[in-house]
C-alpha positions as CSV (number, residue, x, y, z in Angstrom):
1,M,89.2,70.5,-20.5
2,A,87.9,69.8,-24.0
3,S,84.5,68.9,-22.7
4,V,84.3,72.2,-20.8
5,L,85.3,74.1,-23.9
6,A,82.8,72.2,-26.0
7,F,80.1,73.3,-23.4
8,C,81.4,76.9,-23.7
9,M,81.1,76.6,-27.4
10,C,77.4,75.9,-26.9
11,L,77.0,78.9,-24.7
12,S,79.1,81.2,-27.0
13,P,76.1,82.5,-29.1
14,I,74.4,84.0,-26.0
15,P,76.0,87.4,-26.5
16,D,74.9,87.4,-30.1
17,M,71.4,86.4,-29.1
18,I,71.2,89.3,-26.6
19,H,72.5,91.6,-29.4
20,I,69.8,90.3,-31.8
21,Q,67.1,90.9,-29.2
22,K,68.3,94.4,-28.4
23,E,68.7,95.4,-32.1
24,R,65.6,93.4,-33.2
25,S,67.6,92.5,-36.3
26,T,69.8,89.6,-37.5
27,D,71.5,91.7,-40.2
28,S,75.1,91.4,-38.9
29,L,75.0,87.7,-37.7
30,P,75.4,84.6,-39.8
31,L,72.6,81.9,-39.8
32,L,74.8,79.1,-41.0
33,S,76.9,78.9,-37.8
34,L,73.7,78.4,-35.7
35,V,72.4,75.8,-38.0
36,A,75.8,74.0,-38.0
37,L,75.7,74.1,-34.2
38,W,72.4,72.3,-34.4
39,I,73.7,69.8,-36.9
40,N,76.6,69.1,-34.6
41,C,74.0,68.3,-31.8
42,H,75.8,70.4,-29.2
43,V,73.2,70.6,-26.6
44,C,70.3,70.6,-29.1
45,A,67.9,72.4,-26.9
46,M,70.2,75.5,-26.6
47,S,70.8,75.6,-30.3
48,I,67.1,75.4,-31.0
49,V,66.5,78.4,-28.7
50,Y,69.2,80.3,-30.6
51,L,67.5,79.5,-33.9
52,V,64.1,80.5,-32.6
53,I,65.5,83.9,-31.6
54,Y,67.2,84.3,-34.9
55,Q,64.0,83.3,-36.7
56,K,62.0,85.9,-34.7
57,Y,64.1,88.8,-35.9
58,A,65.2,87.6,-39.4
59,Y,64.1,89.5,-42.5
60,C,63.9,86.3,-44.6
61,H,61.8,83.9,-42.6
62,T,61.6,81.5,-45.5
63,R,65.4,81.1,-45.8
64,V,65.7,80.4,-42.0
65,L,62.9,77.9,-42.1
66,L,64.3,76.1,-45.1
67,S,67.8,75.9,-43.6
68,N,66.3,74.5,-40.4
69,L,64.1,72.0,-42.3
70,C,67.2,70.8,-44.3
71,A,69.2,70.4,-41.0
72,F,66.2,68.6,-39.4
73,I,65.9,66.2,-42.3
74,L,69.7,65.6,-42.3
75,N,69.6,64.9,-38.6
76,I,66.8,62.3,-39.1
77,C,68.6,60.6,-42.0
78,L,71.9,60.5,-40.0
79,T,70.1,59.1,-37.0
80,I,68.4,56.4,-39.1
81,F,71.8,55.6,-40.7
82,A,73.5,55.4,-37.3
83,C,70.8,53.0,-36.0
84,T,70.5,50.7,-39.1
85,G,73.8,51.3,-41.0
86,S,75.7,48.4,-39.5
87,S,73.2,46.1,-41.2
88,I,74.1,47.7,-44.6
89,V,77.9,48.3,-44.2
90,S,80.6,47.1,-41.9
91,Q,81.1,48.7,-38.5
92,E,84.5,50.0,-39.6
93,T,82.9,51.7,-42.7
94,L,80.1,53.2,-40.5
95,V,82.7,54.6,-38.1
96,K,84.7,56.1,-41.0
97,C,81.5,57.6,-42.5
98,F,80.5,59.3,-39.3
99,G,84.1,60.5,-38.8
100,Y,83.9,62.3,-42.2
101,I,80.4,63.7,-41.4
102,A,81.8,65.0,-38.0
103,N,84.7,66.6,-39.8
104,V,82.5,68.3,-42.4
105,S,80.0,69.5,-39.8
106,G,82.9,70.8,-37.7
107,L,84.3,72.7,-40.6
108,L,80.8,74.1,-41.4
109,L,80.4,75.2,-37.8
110,Y,83.7,77.0,-37.5
111,G,84.0,78.1,-41.1
112,S,80.5,79.4,-41.7
113,P,81.3,82.9,-40.4
114,L,83.9,83.2,-43.1
115,I,81.0,83.8,-45.5
116,N,80.6,87.2,-43.9
117,V,84.3,88.1,-43.8
118,V,84.2,89.6,-47.3
119,E,81.2,91.6,-46.3
120,A,82.9,92.7,-43.1
121,V,86.1,93.8,-45.0
122,Q,84.1,95.7,-47.6
123,A,82.0,97.4,-44.9
124,K,85.0,97.8,-42.6
125,N,82.9,96.5,-39.8
126,A,83.4,93.1,-38.0
127,T,80.0,92.9,-36.3
128,S,79.0,90.1,-38.7
129,I,81.7,87.8,-37.2
130,P,80.5,86.0,-34.0
131,I,83.5,86.9,-31.9
132,A,82.5,84.8,-28.8
133,M,81.9,81.7,-30.8
134,T,85.2,82.2,-32.7
135,V,87.3,82.7,-29.6
136,V,85.7,79.6,-27.9
137,G,86.0,77.6,-31.1
138,L,89.7,78.5,-31.3
139,A,90.3,77.4,-27.7
140,N,88.2,74.2,-28.2
141,N,90.0,73.2,-31.4
142,A,93.4,74.0,-29.8
143,T,92.6,71.7,-26.9
144,W,91.5,68.9,-29.2
145,I,94.8,69.3,-31.2
146,L,96.8,68.9,-27.9
147,Y,94.7,65.8,-27.1
148,G,95.3,64.5,-30.6
149,F,99.0,64.7,-30.1
150,L,98.8,63.0,-26.8
151,I,97.0,60.0,-28.3
152,D,98.9,60.3,-31.6
153,D,95.7,60.5,-33.7
154,I,96.2,62.4,-37.0
155,Y,92.5,62.0,-37.9
156,L,91.7,64.1,-34.8
157,I,94.5,66.6,-35.3
158,A,94.1,67.4,-39.0
159,P,90.5,68.7,-39.0
160,C,91.1,70.6,-35.7
161,V,94.1,72.3,-37.3
162,I,92.0,73.4,-40.2
163,N,89.2,74.6,-37.9
164,T,91.8,76.5,-35.7
165,M,93.2,78.2,-38.8
166,V,89.6,79.3,-39.8
167,C,89.1,80.7,-36.4
168,L,92.4,82.5,-36.5
169,I,91.5,84.1,-39.9
170,Q,88.3,85.4,-38.4
171,L,90.1,86.8,-35.4
172,F,92.7,88.4,-37.6
173,V,90.0,90.1,-39.7
174,C,88.3,91.3,-36.5
175,A,91.6,92.7,-35.2
176,V,92.5,94.5,-38.5
177,L,89.0,96.0,-38.7
178,Q,89.2,97.1,-35.1
179,L,92.5,98.9,-35.8
180,T,91.1,100.8,-38.8
């Protein structure tokens, strides 16, 4: 189930990409969540397509290119570290290090739309929050929490609880703004 939801997470930006193409503007959608999707390596080819669409319609091409360049360099460095790290540090340290990296990148992926929440509240418009990605992220993290309880792994549960709370905050803001 978690694997299916992770795949759905990869597909969740599609409605936003259709919206970007129709509006020919990226004003209301966050770049960081797409870059974080790429950093997380969830079906890299799809996230690159999303970023290309975003790049095509973005007002600030330099910012988008710089963000992508930084993510690309980070991915290269992490790949090199994954391949050669065990010769520098113990396997246990390497596993812990990548666990922390996965937690940070997950928080970045699910938390990045929070950057736009203040803007959304001020404008009383929730279009800057990627709703499909948020709903799928909530379901995905909730599933991983259940799995974490089944295998009694607090290191899996804790970051997923944080990510779930971040998704719930975004959905709450969307609901409140929808009612006003």
